[in-house]
N, C-alpha and C positions, 0 to 999 in steps of 0.2 A: 504494500500500500504506500502511495506517495504521502509525503509529510502534509501537504495541503489538504488532502482528503482526511487524514487523521485529525488535523486541526478542526476540520468541519465537524467531526464526531464529538470533539471536546467542546465545541461551541454549543452543539445540541445538548450535551451533558450539562453545561452551565445554565441553559434555559430551563431544563427540567428541574435541576436543583433549586434554581431561584424561585420558581413557582411553588416548590415543595415547602418553602418557609411559610407560605400562607396556610397550607393545610396542617403543618406542624403546630402553628399557633392555635389553630382551632382544636386540634386533638389534645393539646396540653391542658385544656379546660376539663377534659373528661377522663383521661387515662394516664397512668404513670409512665415515665420515660422508658423504664426497662421493658414493660409489657408492650408498649407501643412499638419500640424498635425491634423487640424480639419477634412479634407477630409479622411486622412488615418485612423483616429480613428472611424469615422462613418462607413467606409468600414469594419473595424474590427468588429464593433457591428453588422452589417448586416450579416456578416459571422457566428457569434456566435448565432444570434437570433433563428434559427431553433433548436439549441441544448438547449438553456436556457429556452425557453418557456415551454416545457414539464417538465423540472426540477422545475421551479418556481411553476407550477400548482401542481405538486406532493408534494412539500415541504409546500405549503400553506394549504394543507389538514392536514398536521401534526402540523403546527404551524401558526396560523392566522396572527401573527406579522412578518412572514417571509419576505414579500414584503417590509414592512416598514424598517426592519433591513437591507435588501439587498440594498434598495435605499440610506439609510444614509451611509452605509459603501462604497457603490459604488461611491457616491458623494465625500466622503473624499479621496478615492484613485484617483478619476478622477481629483480633484483639484491639488493634488501633481503631478500626472503624466503629466497633460497638462502643468503645469508651468515648470516642469523639461524639457519636450520635446521642448518647445518653446525656453527656454534659450539655450538648446543644439543646436537646429537647427540654431538659430541666431548666436551662437558662431562659428559654422562651416563655416559661410561666411567669417570669418577672420582668421581661423587657419586650420591646416590639419586634415584629418580624423583620422590618426594614433595618433597624439598628443591629439586630442579631446577625443579619446577613453581612453587614459591613464589617463587624468585628470578626466574623468567621473568615472573611477575605484576607485576614492577616496571614493566613498560611502562605500567601504569595510571597511574603517576606521571609517566613521561617524556612521554607524549602531550600533556598540557596544558602541561608545561614547554617542550617544543619548539615549542609553538604560538606562542611569541614570534617565531619566524622567519617566521610567516605573518601577522604583525600582530595576533595574538590574544594579547595580553600577559596572562600568568597573574596572578591576584590573590594577595595576601599569603597567604591560606589555603592556596594550592597548595604553597607552600614549606614550610608547617607539615606538611601531609600527606606531602610528600616526605621530610621529616626523620624522621617516625615510621616510614615504610616502609623507609627506609634503615637505621634502627636495628634493625628487625625482620630485615632481610636480613643484617645483621652477626651477630646472635645465631644465626641458623640456618646461617651460612656459616663461622663460626669454631669450630674444635674445641677440645678441652681444652688443647692446646699453644698456643693463640692464634695459630695459623697458618691462613691462608686457603687452602683447597683450590683447586688450579688448575682443577678442574672447575667450581667455584663462580664463578671469575673468567670462564671461558668463557661460562657461562650468563648472567652479568651483562651481558657484551657482547651476547649474544643478545637480552636484554631491550631494550637500546638500539636494536638493529637492528629488532626487531619493532615498536617505537614508530614508527620511520620507515616501516615497511611499512604500518602502519595509516593513517598520514597520507597515504602514497602512494595507497592504495586509496581513501581519502576524496576525494582529488584526482581519481583516475581515473574513478570512477563518476559524476562530474558531467557527463561527456560521452560515456561509452560504457556498453554493457550490462554488468551485473555478471557474467553468465555468460561473456561474451566476454573480459572483463578477467581473470577467474580462469583461463580456458584459456590465454591468452597469458602470464600470470604463470607458470603451470606449465611451459609450453614453454620460455620463456627461462631460468627458474631451473633446470629439468632439464638443459638443454644446458650451462649453466655448470658445474653440479655434475659431470656426466659427463666433461667435458673435464678438469676438475681431478682427478677420480678416476683417469683414465687416466695423467695426468702425475705424480701424487703418491702414489698408493696401490697397494698390491699387491692384485690381484683374481683370484679363481678362481670359476667358476660354482658350485662347491660352497658358497660363501659365501651365495649367493642361496637355495640349497636349505635351508641351516641356518636362515636368517632369513626363510623364505618367508611364514610366517603373519604376522609383524610387517610385512613389506613389503606384503603384500596389504591388511592393515588400514590402514596408513598411506597407501597409494596410493589405495584406494577411498574410505575414509571421511574421512580427514583432508584429502588433496589434492583428490580428486574431489568430495566433498560439502561438508565443513566450510568450506574456503576460499571456495567458491562461495557458501555461505550468508552468509559474512562480507561478501563483495562486494555481494550483494543487500541485506543488512540495513543496511550502512553508507550506502546510497543514501538511506535515510529516517531515519537516526539520526546525530546529530553524533558526530564522532570521539571526543570526550572521554567521552560517555555510552556509546558503543559499547565502548570499552576497559574501562569499568567493568563492563559485563555480561560481556564475554569473559574477564575476569580470573578469573571463577569457575572457570575450568579448573583453577586450583590446588587448589580444594577437591575437585573430581572426581578429580584426580590423586592426592591424598593418600588418598582413599577407595579408589581403584583399587590403589594401592601396598599398602595394608593388606590388601585382600581377596585380591589375586593374587600379590604378591611377598613378603608377610610382613614388610614393612619397618615399623620402629618408630622414633619420634623421641624424643630425650631431652627432659627438662624445659626445658633451655635453648632447644632448637630449637622446642619447642611455644610457648614464650614469644615467640620471634621471629615465629612464625606468627600468634599472636594480635595482635601489633603490626601486622603486615601487614594482617590483616583489619580492624583498627581504622582504619588509614589509608584503606582502601578504603571503609569505611562512612562515615567523616567526609567524604571527598571526594564521596560521592554524596548527602549530605543536601541537601534543598532550601535555597536561599539565603533569608535573611530579606529581607523587603521593608520598606524604611525609608520 
């Protein structure tokens, strides 16, 4: 696949993710973050199962260790994904969908910075872009009393975890199919969330009925389709560039929040959003050749 086609898949991923914030905000009113994410991830796995089974069988004929490699890489991605999604869903109970999306977009800055642990040392400009992005996050996360909302803190942690998930996917697709990786990511992440949901959350089946539309969208489109497109796209696009494209989810989320939830942002918050966009744009500019 050509890189431009892979980027197109990542753009579609960002659109689906951005719209998911609207449904997540709705679901947060009725069901806990562990059960919500557990149900939607298992739903995503079941959707992908008919596609990944033939692929796994075919690849195991070529490499006997394929299933083992897939399981380990899927588990790694699933741990980061489930942790990130739970913090995100919990945070959305205390902050708006639009604001939550902008803070989540900070993974665009964390991905190149965390690259130092993979011997991909960031350039000085990366720290500059991170400073601008963090300034923007501060403006949109701090209210008039200069107190940071606990939902904002949760989503900030979510952004860090999503950066690790992007790097884990980038590592995984080097040796296994993107569809297979996405399926095992959903399976492991879903099991983790469901176990935690049973242990730590109150649950009634009426909660699923109340949040059914949100669960269906998040399960089918976000987990079943978008995360699979991410895995396929990242096989042909570097992690840093992929995160740049996918962070456009924040723009789609803000638009979706305005259209469907009637959310409005203050001048201070809008200034923070502009700073975040500036950080993204600067970090995506082509480098000068000396």
